[in-house]
DSSP file (Angstrom, degrees, kcal/mol; ACC not computed):
  #  RESIDUE AA STRUCTURE BP1 BP2  ACC     N-H-->O    O-->H-N    N-H-->O    O-->H-N    TCO  KAPPA ALPHA  PHI   PSI    X-CA   Y-CA   Z-CA
    1    1 A M     >        0   0    0      0, 0.0     4,-2.2     0, 0.0     5,-0.2   0.000 360.0 360.0 360.0 -36.9  -21.4  -32.1  -27.5
    2    2 A K  H  >  +     0   0    0      1,-0.2     4,-2.3     2,-0.2     5,-0.2   0.911 360.0  49.6 -63.8 -42.0  -21.2  -33.1  -23.8
    3    3 A K  H  > S+     0   0    0      1,-0.2     4,-2.5     2,-0.2    -1,-0.2   0.897 110.8  49.7 -64.3 -40.5  -17.7  -34.6  -24.3
    4    4 A E  H  > S+     0   0    0      2,-0.2     4,-2.4     1,-0.2    -1,-0.2   0.894 110.2  50.6 -65.2 -39.6  -16.5  -31.4  -26.1
    5    5 A F  H  X S+     0   0    0     -4,-2.2     4,-2.1     2,-0.2    -2,-0.2   0.905 110.7  49.0 -64.9 -41.1  -17.8  -29.2  -23.3
    6    6 A A  H  X S+     0   0    0     -4,-2.3     4,-2.1     2,-0.2    -2,-0.2   0.919 112.6  47.6 -64.4 -43.3  -16.1  -31.4  -20.7
    7    7 A K  H  X S+     0   0    0     -4,-2.5     4,-2.5     1,-0.2    -2,-0.2   0.879 110.4  52.5 -65.2 -37.4  -12.8  -31.2  -22.6
    8    8 A A  H  X S+     0   0    0     -4,-2.4     4,-2.4     2,-0.2    -1,-0.2   0.885 108.7  51.0 -65.2 -37.8  -13.2  -27.4  -23.0
    9    9 A G  H  X S+     0   0    0     -4,-2.1     4,-2.3     2,-0.2    -2,-0.2   0.896 110.5  48.6 -65.2 -40.3  -13.7  -27.1  -19.2
   10   10 A Q  H  X S+     0   0    0     -4,-2.1     4,-2.5     2,-0.2    -2,-0.2   0.921 111.9  49.0 -64.2 -44.0  -10.5  -29.1  -18.6
   11   11 A L  H  X S+     0   0    0     -4,-2.5     4,-2.6     1,-0.2     5,-0.2   0.913 110.4  51.8 -61.5 -42.2   -8.6  -27.0  -21.1
   12   12 A W  H  X S+     0   0    0     -4,-2.4     4,-2.3     1,-0.2    -2,-0.2   0.925 111.2  46.2 -60.6 -46.0   -9.9  -23.9  -19.4
   13   13 A S  H  X S+     0   0    0     -4,-2.3     4,-2.5     2,-0.2    -1,-0.2   0.893 112.8  50.0 -67.8 -38.4   -8.8  -25.0  -15.9
   14   14 A L  H  X S+     0   0    0     -4,-2.5     4,-2.4     2,-0.2    -1,-0.2   0.914 111.9  47.7 -65.2 -41.8   -5.4  -26.1  -17.2
   15   15 A Q  H  X S+     0   0    0     -4,-2.6     4,-2.4     2,-0.2    -2,-0.2   0.890 111.6  51.1 -64.8 -38.3   -4.8  -22.7  -18.9
   16   16 A K  H  X S+     0   0    0     -4,-2.3     4,-2.4    -5,-0.2    -2,-0.2   0.928 110.9  47.7 -64.4 -44.9   -6.0  -20.9  -15.8
   17   17 A E  H  X S+     0   0    0     -4,-2.5     4,-2.5     2,-0.2    -2,-0.2   0.914 111.9  50.2 -61.5 -43.0   -3.6  -22.9  -13.6
   18   18 A R  H  X S+     0   0    0     -4,-2.4     4,-2.6     1,-0.2     5,-0.2   0.920 111.0  48.7 -62.3 -44.0   -0.7  -22.2  -16.0
   19   19 A L  H  X S+     0   0    0     -4,-2.4     4,-2.3     1,-0.2    -1,-0.2   0.907 111.3  49.9 -63.2 -41.8   -1.4  -18.5  -16.1
   20   20 A E  H  X S+     0   0    0     -4,-2.4     4,-2.3     2,-0.2    -2,-0.2   0.904 112.3  47.7 -63.0 -41.2   -1.6  -18.4  -12.3
   21   21 A K  H  X S+     0   0    0     -4,-2.5     4,-2.4     2,-0.2    -2,-0.2   0.902 112.0  49.1 -67.8 -40.3    1.8  -20.2  -12.0
   22   22 A L  H  X S+     0   0    0     -4,-2.6     4,-2.4     2,-0.2    -2,-0.2   0.887 111.3  50.4 -64.9 -37.8    3.4  -18.0  -14.6
   23   23 A D  H  X S+     0   0    0     -4,-2.3     4,-2.3     2,-0.2    -2,-0.2   0.918 110.8  48.5 -65.0 -43.2    2.1  -14.9  -12.7
   24   24 A E  H  X S+     0   0    0     -4,-2.3     4,-2.2     2,-0.2    -2,-0.2   0.892 111.4  50.3 -64.1 -39.6    3.5  -16.3   -9.4
   25   25 A L  H  X S+     0   0    0     -4,-2.4     4,-2.5     2,-0.2    -1,-0.2   0.904 110.1  50.6 -63.9 -41.9    6.8  -17.0  -11.1
   26   26 A G  H  X S+     0   0    0     -4,-2.4     4,-1.4     1,-0.2    -2,-0.2   0.895 110.0  49.6 -62.8 -40.2    6.9  -13.4  -12.5
   27   27 A M  H  X S+     0   0    0     -4,-2.3     4,-1.0     2,-0.2    -2,-0.2   0.900 112.0  48.7 -65.3 -40.5    6.1  -12.0   -9.1
   28   28 A A  H  X S+     0   0    0     -4,-2.2     4,-1.4     1,-0.2     3,-0.5   0.910 112.6  46.5 -67.4 -41.9    8.9  -14.0   -7.5
   29   29 A T  H  < S+     0   0    0     -4,-2.5    -1,-0.2     1,-0.2    -2,-0.2   0.732 103.0  64.5 -74.9 -19.7   11.5  -13.1  -10.1
   30   30 A M  H  < S+     0   0    0     -4,-1.4    -1,-0.2    -5,-0.2    -2,-0.2   0.844 106.7  43.4 -68.8 -31.4   10.5   -9.4   -9.9
   31   31 A R  H  < S+     0   0    0     -4,-1.0     2,-0.8    -3,-0.5    -2,-0.2   0.817 108.7  61.0 -82.2 -32.2   11.8   -9.4   -6.3
   32   32 A I  S  < S+     0   0    0     -4,-1.4     2,-0.3     2,-0.0    -1,-0.2  -0.854  71.9 152.3-101.4 107.3   15.0  -11.4   -6.9
   33   33 A Q        -     0   0    0     -2,-0.8     2,-0.2    -3,-0.1    -3,-0.1  -0.953  44.7-113.8-133.7 152.1   17.2   -9.5   -9.3
   34   34 A L        -     0   0    0     -2,-0.3     2,-0.2     1,-0.1    -2,-0.0  -0.559  43.1-103.4 -77.3 149.3   20.8   -9.2  -10.0
   35   35 A L        -     0   0    0     -2,-0.2    -1,-0.1     4,-0.1     3,-0.1  -0.516  31.8-127.6 -73.0 140.3   22.4   -5.8   -9.3
   36   36 A L    >   -     0   0    0     -2,-0.2     3,-2.2     1,-0.1     2,-0.1  -0.476  44.6 -76.9 -78.1 158.4   23.1   -3.6  -12.3
   37   37 A P  T 3  S+     0   0    0      0, 0.0    -1,-0.1     0, 0.0     3,-0.1  -0.373 121.9  20.3 -58.8 130.3   26.6   -2.3  -12.7
   38   38 A G  T 3  S+     0   0    0      1,-0.4     2,-0.2    -2,-0.1    -2,-0.0   0.246  94.8 123.0  94.8 -12.3   27.1    0.7  -10.3
   39   39 A E    <   -     0   0    0     -3,-2.2    -1,-0.4     1,-0.0     2,-0.4  -0.548  46.2-153.6 -82.2 148.9   24.2   -0.3   -8.0
   40   40 A E        -     0   0    0     -2,-0.2     2,-0.4    -3,-0.1    -4,-0.1  -0.910  19.9-112.0-120.6 150.1   24.9   -0.9   -4.3
   41   41 A V        -     0   0    0     -2,-0.4     3,-0.0    -6,-0.0    -6,-0.0  -0.667  28.1-132.7 -79.8 129.4   23.0   -3.0   -1.8
   42   42 A I        -     0   0    0     -2,-0.4    -1,-0.0     1,-0.1     5,-0.0  -0.728  28.2-118.2 -81.1 123.2   21.2   -1.0    0.8
   43   43 A P     >  -     0   0    0      0, 0.0     4,-2.3     0, 0.0     3,-0.3  -0.281  16.4-122.3 -61.0 148.3   21.9   -2.5    4.2
   44   44 A L  H  > S+     0   0    0      1,-0.2     4,-2.8     2,-0.2     5,-0.2   0.866 111.8  56.5 -60.3 -37.1   18.9   -3.9    6.0
   45   45 A S  H  > S+     0   0    0      2,-0.2     4,-2.4     1,-0.2    -1,-0.2   0.885 108.2  47.6 -64.7 -36.7   19.6   -1.6    9.0
   46   46 A L  H  > S+     0   0    0     -3,-0.3     4,-2.3     2,-0.2    -2,-0.2   0.928 114.0  45.6 -68.8 -45.0   19.5    1.5    6.8
   47   47 A S  H  X S+     0   0    0     -4,-2.3     4,-2.2     2,-0.2    -2,-0.2   0.881 114.5  49.5 -66.6 -35.8   16.3    0.4    5.0
   48   48 A L  H  X S+     0   0    0     -4,-2.8     4,-2.5    -5,-0.2    -2,-0.2   0.912 111.3  48.1 -67.9 -41.8   14.8   -0.4    8.4
   49   49 A S  H  X S+     0   0    0     -4,-2.4     4,-2.4     2,-0.2    -2,-0.2   0.871 110.9  51.9 -67.0 -34.7   15.8    2.9    9.9
   50   50 A L  H  X S+     0   0    0     -4,-2.3     4,-2.5     2,-0.2    -2,-0.2   0.914 109.8  49.5 -64.6 -42.0   14.4    4.7    6.9
   51   51 A Y  H  X S+     0   0    0     -4,-2.2     4,-2.5     2,-0.2    -2,-0.2   0.921 111.6  48.1 -62.1 -44.4   11.1    2.8    7.4
   52   52 A I  H  X S+     0   0    0     -4,-2.5     4,-2.7     2,-0.2    -2,-0.2   0.902 110.8  51.9 -63.4 -40.8   11.0    3.7   11.0
   53   53 A Y  H  X S+     0   0    0     -4,-2.4     4,-2.5     2,-0.2    -2,-0.2   0.925 111.3  46.2 -61.3 -45.7   11.8    7.4   10.2
   54   54 A I  H  X S+     0   0    0     -4,-2.5     4,-2.4     2,-0.2    -2,-0.2   0.907 112.7  50.8 -64.2 -41.1    8.9    7.5    7.6
   55   55 A Y  H  X S+     0   0    0     -4,-2.5     4,-2.3     2,-0.2    -2,-0.2   0.922 111.7  46.7 -62.6 -44.6    6.6    5.8   10.1
   56   56 A V  H  X S+     0   0    0     -4,-2.7     4,-2.7     2,-0.2     5,-0.2   0.903 111.5  51.9 -65.6 -40.8    7.4    8.3   12.9
   57   57 A C  H  X S+     0   0    0     -4,-2.5     4,-2.7     1,-0.2    -2,-0.2   0.919 111.5  46.6 -61.8 -42.8    7.0   11.2   10.5
   58   58 A M  H  X S+     0   0    0     -4,-2.4     4,-2.4     2,-0.2    -1,-0.2   0.893 111.4  52.3 -66.1 -38.1    3.6   10.0    9.4
   59   59 A Y  H  X S+     0   0    0     -4,-2.3     4,-2.0     2,-0.2    -2,-0.2   0.929 112.4  44.6 -61.9 -46.3    2.7    9.5   13.1
   60   60 A I  H  X S+     0   0    0     -4,-2.7     4,-2.7     1,-0.2     5,-0.2   0.907 111.4  54.0 -64.0 -42.7    3.7   13.0   14.0
   61   61 A Y  H  X S+     0   0    0     -4,-2.7     4,-2.6     1,-0.2    -2,-0.2   0.910 108.4  49.2 -59.0 -43.6    1.9   14.4   10.9
   62   62 A V  H  X S+     0   0    0     -4,-2.4     4,-2.6     2,-0.2    -1,-0.2   0.918 111.8  48.3 -64.1 -43.4   -1.3   12.7   11.9
   63   63 A Y  H  X S+     0   0    0     -4,-2.0     4,-2.6     2,-0.2    -2,-0.2   0.908 112.7  47.7 -64.7 -40.8   -1.1   14.0   15.4
   64   64 A I  H  X S+     0   0    0     -4,-2.7     4,-2.8     2,-0.2     5,-0.2   0.919 111.9  50.9 -64.2 -42.4   -0.4   17.6   14.2
   65   65 A Y  H  X S+     0   0    0     -4,-2.6     4,-2.5    -5,-0.2    -2,-0.2   0.930 112.8  45.3 -60.5 -46.2   -3.3   17.3   11.7
   66   66 A I  H  X S+     0   0    0     -4,-2.6     4,-2.6     2,-0.2    -2,-0.2   0.917 113.1  50.7 -64.2 -43.0   -5.7   16.2   14.5
   67   67 A Y  H  X S+     0   0    0     -4,-2.6     4,-2.5     2,-0.2    -2,-0.2   0.928 112.5  45.6 -61.3 -46.2   -4.5   18.9   16.8
   68   68 A V  H  X S+     0   0    0     -4,-2.8     4,-2.7     2,-0.2     5,-0.2   0.913 112.1  52.1 -64.2 -42.1   -4.9   21.6   14.3
   69   69 A Y  H  X S+     0   0    0     -4,-2.5     4,-2.3    -5,-0.2    -2,-0.2   0.919 111.2  46.8 -60.4 -44.2   -8.4   20.3   13.3
   70   70 A I  H  X S+     0   0    0     -4,-2.6     4,-2.5     2,-0.2    -1,-0.2   0.901 111.8  51.3 -65.3 -41.1   -9.5   20.3   17.0
   71   71 A C  H  X S+     0   0    0     -4,-2.5     4,-2.1     2,-0.2    -2,-0.2   0.930 111.2  47.1 -61.9 -45.1   -8.1   23.8   17.5
   72   72 A I  H  X S+     0   0    0     -4,-2.7     4,-2.5     2,-0.2    -1,-0.2   0.899 110.8  53.0 -63.4 -40.2  -10.0   25.1   14.4
   73   73 A Y  H  X S+     0   0    0     -4,-2.3     4,-2.4    -5,-0.2    -2,-0.2   0.937 110.2  46.7 -60.3 -46.8  -13.1   23.4   15.6
   74   74 A Y  H  X S+     0   0    0     -4,-2.5     4,-2.6     2,-0.2    -1,-0.2   0.844 110.2  53.7 -66.9 -32.7  -12.9   25.0   19.1
   75   75 A I  H  X S+     0   0    0     -4,-2.1     4,-2.8     2,-0.2    -1,-0.2   0.934 110.3  47.0 -64.5 -45.0  -12.2   28.4   17.5
   76   76 A Y  H  X S+     0   0    0     -4,-2.5     4,-2.6     2,-0.2    -2,-0.2   0.904 113.1  48.6 -63.0 -40.4  -15.4   28.0   15.3
   77   77 A V  H  X S+     0   0    0     -4,-2.4     4,-2.7     2,-0.2     5,-0.2   0.923 112.2  49.0 -64.5 -43.9  -17.4   26.9   18.4
   78   78 A Y  H  X S+     0   0    0     -4,-2.6     4,-2.5     2,-0.2    -2,-0.2   0.928 113.1  46.8 -60.7 -46.3  -16.0   29.9   20.4
   79   79 A I  H  X S+     0   0    0     -4,-2.8     4,-1.3     1,-0.2    -1,-0.2   0.910 113.4  49.3 -63.4 -41.8  -16.9   32.3   17.6
   80   80 A Y  H  X S+     0   0    0     -4,-2.6     4,-0.8    -5,-0.2    -2,-0.2   0.920 114.3  44.2 -64.1 -44.1  -20.3   30.8   17.2
   81   81 A I  H  < S+     0   0    0     -4,-2.7    -2,-0.2     1,-0.2     3,-0.2   0.921 121.2  37.0 -68.2 -44.9  -21.1   31.0   20.9
   82   82 A Y  H  < S+     0   0    0     -4,-2.5    -1,-0.2    -5,-0.2    -2,-0.2   0.512 117.8  47.6 -92.9  -4.1  -19.8   34.5   21.5
   83   83 A T  H  < S+     0   0    0     -4,-1.3    -1,-0.2    -5,-0.2    -2,-0.2   0.506  83.5 103.3-112.8  -5.1  -20.9   36.2   18.3
   84   84 A R  S  < S-     0   0    0     -4,-0.8    -4,-0.0    -3,-0.2    -3,-0.0  -0.463  78.1-108.5 -77.3 153.2  -24.5   35.1   18.0
   85   85 A N              0   0    0      1,-0.1    -1,-0.1    -2,-0.1    -2,-0.1  -0.639 360.0 360.0 -83.1 131.9  -27.1   37.6   18.8
   86   86 A P              0   0    0      0, 0.0    -1,-0.1     0, 0.0    -2,-0.0   0.489 360.0 360.0 -75.1 360.0  -29.1   36.9   22.0
């Protein structure tokens, strides 16, 4: 029984390694693909500029969100301070 358990452990580790390698191969081939007919390669400068544009838009969005949140907070504080009964 001990020998069978040891062999089963070896089989398990070999199957696990094979699965990990196949998964890694699948991930690598998913990134490297041939172009389909009619597809064009996006130049790196265009994709980089698109990335920068999205990053700047998100940066601006976050600042506007924070600014609006702070303004609303101060409005609530102002209303609370000046509308409560003394």
